[in-house]
N, C-alpha and C positions, 0 to 999 in steps of 0.2 A: 335900573340904577347901574351906571358904568363903574368899573373898577378903577380906582385911582392908582397909577403905577408908583407914585411916591409913597403912598400909604403901604403898598405891598413891600417896597424896598425897606421901609422903616420897620415893618413887622418882621421881615426876614432878619434884619440887623439885630432887633431885640431878641429874637429866638436864638441867634448865634451867640449873642452876649450871655444869655441865660445858660446856654449849654456849656460855654467856657467856664462859667462860675460853678457849674454843677458837674464835677468830674469825680464820682465816688471812688473809682479804682485808682485815682491819681494821687493818693495821699503819700506823702514822704514822711519819714521820721524827722523829728526836729534836728536842725543843723546846729551843732554846738562846737565852738572853738574857744580859744583863750579870751578873745575880746568880744565875741558875737554869739548871740543865741537867736535863732530864727525858728519859730514854731509855725509850720505851714498850715496846720489846722486852724489855729486861732488868728493867724496872719499877724503875729506879733514879733517885732524885731527889738531886741535888747542889745545895746552896745555899752559895755562896761557898767552894767547895772542901770542904764538909763534907756527908757523906751524911746524909740525913734519912729516918728510918723512917716509912713510911706503911703503914697497914693496907690490905688488898685493897680495901675499899670507899672509903677515902680516895683511893687511887690511881685507882680507876675514876671517881670523881666528878671529880677534878682532870683526868684525861685527857679526859673528856667535855666539861668546861668549856673546856679549851684547844682541843680539836678543833672546838668550836662558838663560839669567841670572835667577838664582833661580831654574833652571831645571837640573836634572841629565843629564850629557852629557858624553858619553863614548868616548874613543880615536877613536874607529872604526867609530862611527857616525860623529864625527868631521872631520876625514880624508875623509870620503865618501862625506860629505857635501861640503868640500872645494876643495879637489883634484879630486873627482869624484867617481862613483860607483865601479870602479876597484880597488880602494885603500881601505885599512882597516887594513892591517897588517904592513904597512910601518910607524911605529911609529917614526922612526928616523926623517922623514920629519917634522912631527909635533913638535918634540922636538927642532929641529933647529929653527923653526919659533917662538915657544914660548920663547926660550932662547933669540932670537933677540928682541922680544917685551919686555922681562924683562930687558935686557940691556938698552934699550931706556927709560924704566921707571926709572931704577936706575940712569941713567944719568940725567934725569929731577929731580929726587928726591934729588940728591946731590946739586943742584943749590939752595943755601941758599937765602932766601928772608927776608928782614928786614921789619917788620910791623911798622906802625906809632908809636906804643908805645915803639919801640926799641927792641921788642922780635924778635928772629930769628926763622923762620919756614922752612919747606921743601916743595918744589913743587913736586907733584906727580900726576899720572893719577888719575881719579876719583875712588872712592871706588868700584863701580861696575866693572870697567875695571881692577883695581888692583886686586880685589879678583878673577877675572876670570883667571888671570895669576898666 
C-alpha cells in the first residue's frame, strides 16, 4: 500500500491545528475594560453586557493582538502565530478576519446609548482592542 501525500499533508495540518488549540501554558488572565470583557479560557467576549460571537480565528487574532498590545507585530508573525508556521505570506486570510472584527466593532459602535444625563454616546470595543484593529 502506497502512502498518499495528500492524506499525509491533511494529517499534519490536523495535528498542527490540534496543537494550536491545546496550549496549556498559554493561558492569559481575563482582559477587562470599561466596555469589554474577554475570557481567554472560556473564549467568551462580552461587550457592554452583550455576548459577541467570534469565530475561532477572530478570537485567536483578537487574543494575540491583546496579548501583544504595545509591541510591534508584523503580518507574518501574526499569521504564523494564529494560522501556524507554514503561513506568513497569506495576508488575505488575516485581512478577512481583521475586517470581520472591524465590522463587529462598528456594529457595536453604532448602537447608541443614552446616559443618565441625557447625552448620547457610542458603544465600542475597548481602546486596546479597538486600537489593535
